[in-house]
Each structure stands twice: as C-alpha cells, then as structure tokens.
N, C-alpha and C positions, 0 to 999 in steps of 0.2 A: 179541424182534425177529422180524419176519416176513420172508418172501422168501428170498433166497439166503443170508442170514446168520442162520441159525436158532439164536439163543441168547436164551432168555428171561431174566426177572429172576433166577430161582433159579439158573440156570446161570451167570450172571454173578457172582452172590454166591459160588457154588462156586469160581469162578476166583480171586476175592478170597481165599477161605479157603485155597486151595492156595498162593497167594503168601505168605500170612501164615505158613503152616506151614514154608515153605522160604525163610527170609530169607538174604540173602547181602550181605556187606560190599562197599563200593565197589571197583570194578575186579575183583570176584570174582563178578559176577552171571551166572554161566554157565548154571546151570539155569533161572534166571528168563528169560534171553534166549532159550534154546531153547524154553521153554514159550510165550512171547509170539509169537515168530516162527512157531512151528508153527500156532498158532490163526490168525494173520494169513494165512499161506499157504493154509491149508485153506479160507479164505473168499475166496480169489482176490485178496487185497490185495497190491499190489506193494511190495517192500522195496528200498530204495536201498542201495547198497554203501558203507558208511561207512569201512571200513578199521579200525574199532575192534574190540577183542576182545569187548566186551559192549555191550548197548543196541541200539537199532534206530531206523530212520526209515521209516515207512510213507507211501506216496504214494497218495492217493485223488482221483480227478477227472480232468480233462482238461488237456493242455498248452495253452499259448497265452493263458490267462487269468491273473487275479491268483492269488497264492499266500498262504494263511493257515497259520500254524503253531499246533498244539496241543501243549503240552509237559507231560510228567510225568517224575518221577524214580522209580528202581526199586531203589535200594540201601537196606540196613538199617543198624542201629547195633550196636556191641558192648555190648549190654545183655542181661542174663539176664531172661527174661520171668516175670512174676508175676501174670498176669491170671486164670489158672484157666480160660481158654477151652478148649472141647473141640478147637479147631483151633490150639492154641498152637504156638509155634515148636518144630520138631524139630531145630534146629541150636543146641545148647547154648551159651549166652553170646552169641547173636546174635538180634536181635528187630527186627521192624518197629515201632519205638517212635515213629515220626514220620509214620505214615500213608502211606508210599510204596507199600505194597501196595494200598491204596485208590486212590491216584493212578493206578497202573498199570492196575488193573482198570477204573477209570472211563474212561481214555482208550482202553483196549481196546474197551470198550463203545461209546464215541463213534466209533471207527474202523469198527466193524461197522454202526452206524447210518448213517454216511456212505456206506459201501459200498452199502447198499441204495438210496441216492439218487444214486449216482455219475453217472448220466446227466443228472440235473437240476442238478448242481453247475456253477456259472458260473466254473470255475477249478479249482484244486487245493488240497487240504488235506494238509499234511505233519504226521503225528502222530509226535512225538519221544518215545521211551522212553529217557530219559537215565540213564547210569550215574554213580555217584560224586558225587552232589550233596553228601553229607555230607563228602566230601574237600575240597570247595570248588573243584575244578578240572574236574569232569565237564562242565559247561556249556561251558567254554572249549574242551575237546577236541572237543565236538560242533560248535561254531561253526567251529572250525578246519578242518573237513572241506570247507567251502565249499558244502555241499549246501543251506544255508538262506539263501544270499545273495539269493535272489529273493523271500523272504517279505516281505509288506507289513504284516502285523500278527501278533503273537503273543499267545496266551492260555494261562494255566496256572491250575490250582486247587490248593488245599491244605486238608487237613482242619483243622477248628477245633473243639476240644472244648467251647468256651464258647458255641457256637451250636447250637441244636437242628436236627435234620434238617428240610429244607424251608426253611432260612434260608441266604442267601448274603450275605457281607460284600463289598461293592464300594465302593471309595473311590479317587477320583483323587488324584494326587500321590504323595509318598513313603509307602510302606507297609511296607517292610522296610529294615533298616539296612545300611550298608556295614560290613564286618567286617575289622578290621586286627589284626595281632599285633605286639607289640613285645618285644624282648629287649634288656635293658640290662646290659652287663657292666661292673662296677666293679672297678678294679685299684688296690690299694694296696701295702703291704709287710707281710708276715707277721712274727710273732715269737712267742716264748714268751708265754703268757698272763700270766705273772708279771711281764713287763717290757713293758707296753703303750707305754712311752715310746720303745721301739725300733721300734715299728710305725707304719704308716699304716693305721689300722683301718677296714676297709670296713663293719663291722657298724653303727656309728652313722650312717655315710653312707647305708646302705640304709634304715635306720629313718627318717631325715630325708627321703629321696627318696620313700618310700611316702606320707608325709604331704604332701609338697609337690605330688605329682601330683594330689592331690584338689582343689587349688584351680583346676585347669584348667576343670573343669565349673562349679564354684561361683562363680568370679570371672572367667573368661576367655571363657565362652560365654554368649551372650544368654539370659536366662530364657525367651525366646520360641522358642528352638531346643532340640532334644533331642540329648543326647550322653551316652555312658557311657565312663568310663575305669576299668577294673578291673585291679588287680594280682592275679594268680592263682597266682603261684609265686615262691618265693625259695629259692635254693640257696647256702649258704655254710658252709664249715668241715666237718670230719669228726670232730673230737674236742673234748673239753671244755677242754683246756689249751693250745690253740694258737690264736692269732689268725690267721685265714686271710688269704691274700694277695688273694683274689678272691671276689666275690659276683656272682650272676646273678639278675636280677629280670625276670619276664616277665608279660605280661597282654594285654588286648585293648582296643581302642577301637571304639566303635559310634557311627555318625553317620547322619543321614538326608539331610544337605545337603552337597554336594561342597565348598563353600567352608569350612564348619565342619570338615570332615575335614582339609583342607589346613592350616587354622589350628592344629588340635590337634596334628598331627604336628610342626609347627614349634615349638609351645610345649613339647611333651613333650621334644623333643631339647634345647631350650634349658635347660629346668629340670634335666634329667639332667646336662648338662655343668656347669651352674653349681653345683648341689648337690655334685657330686663335687669340683669345684675348691675349694669352701669347706672340705671335709674333707681336702684334700690328695691326693685320689684322681684317677684318670682314668676317664672314662665313654666307652664305645663303644656306640652305639645302632644296633640293627638293626631298622628299621621295615619290616614286610612288609604290603603292601596285599593284602587278600583281595577277595571279591566287592564290587562297587559297590552302593550303595543301589538298591532296586527302586522305581522311580518310575513310577507308572501314568499312562497317557495319559488325559486328561480325556474326549475324545470317545469313546474305546473303552469307558471305564467307563459313560458315558451310554448307549451302545447296548446294552451288556451288561445294565445295570440295567433298561432298558425291556423287553428281551426276557424277562428273568427274571420280572419282575412279570406280564407277559402269560402266562407259563407257570405262574403260581400260586405262585411262590416269594415268601417274605418277604425283602425286601432291606433291609439295614442298612448304615450307613457304618462299616465296621470300623476301629477305631483303629489307627494305626501301631504296630509292635512293633520292639524293638531287636535281635531275632535277625536272622540274615542268610539269604540265598537266592541261589544263582547264576543264577536266572532273569534277573538283570540282564545276564548275558552276551548273552542273546538281544536285549535291549533296546538293545544297542549296534548292532544291525543295523537294527531297525525298532521302532516303538512297540508297546505292548501293555498288557495288564492282568493282574495277579495277583489271583485271586479266592479268598476264603475260603469253604469249603464246610462248613456246619454238620453235625457228625457226633456231637454230644453226648458224653457220657462224663464231662466235668468233671474230667479228670485231665490234667495238663500233658504235653506231648510230651517225648521223651527220658527218660522214666521207665519203670520196669518194669511199671507197671500201666496204661499207656496203651492205650485201646481206642477203636474207632469203632463206630457203629451201622450195620450193613450196609444198613439200610433207606434210607440216604441215597445209596447207590451208583447204582442204576438211574436215578433222576431226575437225578442229576448228570451221568451219561453222556448222557442225552437233552439236557440243557441245553447241554453243550459241543459236541455235534454240531450242534444248532440254531444255536448261536452262530457256529460256523465257517461254516456255510452262509449265515447272514445276513450275515456279514462279507464273504464272497465277493461276494454281491449288491451290498453297499455299495461295495466296491472296484471293481466292474465298471461302475459308473455313469460 
C-alpha cells in the first residue's frame, strides 16, 4: 500500500502471522484489540467508541453520505494447534482454527486501502472487528451499540479451505444455517436396578426419543429443504445398580429457511412430550435459538461477483453449509453478502491442523476495499 498507509503485502502477512501466534478466546481478545487499534490509529483512522471491552469499529470516509459495513471476527477457539507452522500459536490450547486471524488481517488491510482513498469515497465505510463470534453472541453485542444503524449494506468474508487462493465463493440466498440448541429433561421415578417394576425408567424413554427425533428430517421436512437434527449428548445415571430418576438429552438443530426452523422446533417439542408420555415420564424442553440463517442479498452478490471477476478472481457459486455464523445479526439491520475466500489447505475448520495460504490475504484485502468503495458509489446514486 502506498501513500499515507505504508503497509505492503509482506507487512500485512506479518500482521496475520502475529495474530495467528497470539490467539484469544471470545471476550478475551485484549491483545488482539490493542494491536489492531494501534495500527488503525497510527494510520490516522478514526475509531468509534463502542463501550465493549474488546473489538473495534473503524470509520473511514465522510459524513452525510451512505454508509457501508465491512465485518470480520477476531476470536479464536479452544483447540491445541498441530500445524507445525513456524508462527504457530503461543497460547497453549488456543488456536485460530477458523481463520479469524486471516479475517482480521484482511479487513485491516482493507481499512488501510480505504484510508488511502478517503477523499474519493462517496460516503463512509465502517470496518467492524467483531469479538466473540464463536460464542454466538458477539454480533448481537456489536449491533446493540447502535453504531451500525445507519449502514445500508454489509459485507463479510470467510476463509474456505476447499477453494484455492484467487477464488471467491459468492452465492445469493441462504448460505449459512441458523443454529439452535435443545435440552430435553426426562423425569421418571428411580429405583433399585433389581426392581424395575418400581420405577418409571427414563433410560428406554431416552433411547426411544433419540430414534424418534430422526424422523423429523426424514419424514417431516421436504426433501427439497435442508435441515439437521443431531443429538450430541446424553446424561443419565451415576452407577450400575440404580435406575435413575432423570435423564438429560441435548443437541442442535440447523436450518436454512425460517419456516423450516419454526416447524422443526414445534415437531421436536411435540415428539419429546409424546414419547415421554408413552413411557410414563415427563419431558421438559428448553429450545434455545442461536444465530439466524445467513441469507445473502441477490443484488449485493451480483455486484460483488461482477467486481471480483473484473479484478481477476475466479468466482464460483459456493454451496450452502449447515454451520452457523452470527453475521446474520448484521443482516437484521440491512442486506448484505457473506463471501467465501479461497485459502486452500484442504483441512476442515475447527480442527488442530487447519491452515490458510497467506498468499490469499493481500488480494482479498484489495477486493473488500474495492467492494466497499463500489458499494458507496452504488448507494449514492
């Protein structure tokens, strides 16, 4: 980068490596925040007062025109790194295993690019360095500040190991699932294991319920829709010769369409209560909604794809995935697009060997800066 913001490609990659070496869990991104804010301030970029302990919002451009948001996340995961990289995590048991170090460096680079062209911008770009995405509530806390209420369009990027550098996945419509958690508590009557006739046994009720929940996707959701119902934990009993009084079953529901989400919640609660009743037990369902599905705006995707192709990127229609992303919180304010950035590696995220190719970083920063500037021009018409 030339001009007032003197950071070239290798320097940006070094910032990415620093972030990778210093991962911090959600709500604990103190060093990360200090590092990012320091670079932004050094380059004359204005920081908005969020009132949050971690994360930042940078404002570049002029007041009075349209506002566009670029969002990245900055938190890491409780994963012990096994990549063997020379810049591997120095925080044992914590790792950037989902590319948030890349995201933060990318949007840092985009902010510096935009600062160089600040006088030419037809409005303002707010660059959001969001904490606690993995917690599922970081986006909500940033939105709650009210500092983004004037944004007309949001864009975000995410590393993708199954696309090579130089490739972007851009797709209109649903691209990431809504993520909900359910906890079902079954209550019966305990007894000595030698006298099951004196009990109301929750164990066969749990077994039946696990099987019954599988019919939600196979028989109650259209084959043309996507949904996941996964039971991920069962807790019951503490010893071999006692029939327990209580069992707890928990899991997750993933959906791409709001109406399917509503229907699955209703069916899950009905099946839990009916199955428990059939075994003489009581079921208490605690259904907790997490981030909404990420649904990309058609027009925003069209403009992003056209720009990307003009900049020499290969653009593909990335298939939707059933993992979640709280970028949907921003889409409750204004439309936007969540874009996959090819980073190679071929190893799935949230695993100890997850890596990205740093060669994808600088072009991605250039793209998001150009995208924000182009969006301002479009919104100003």
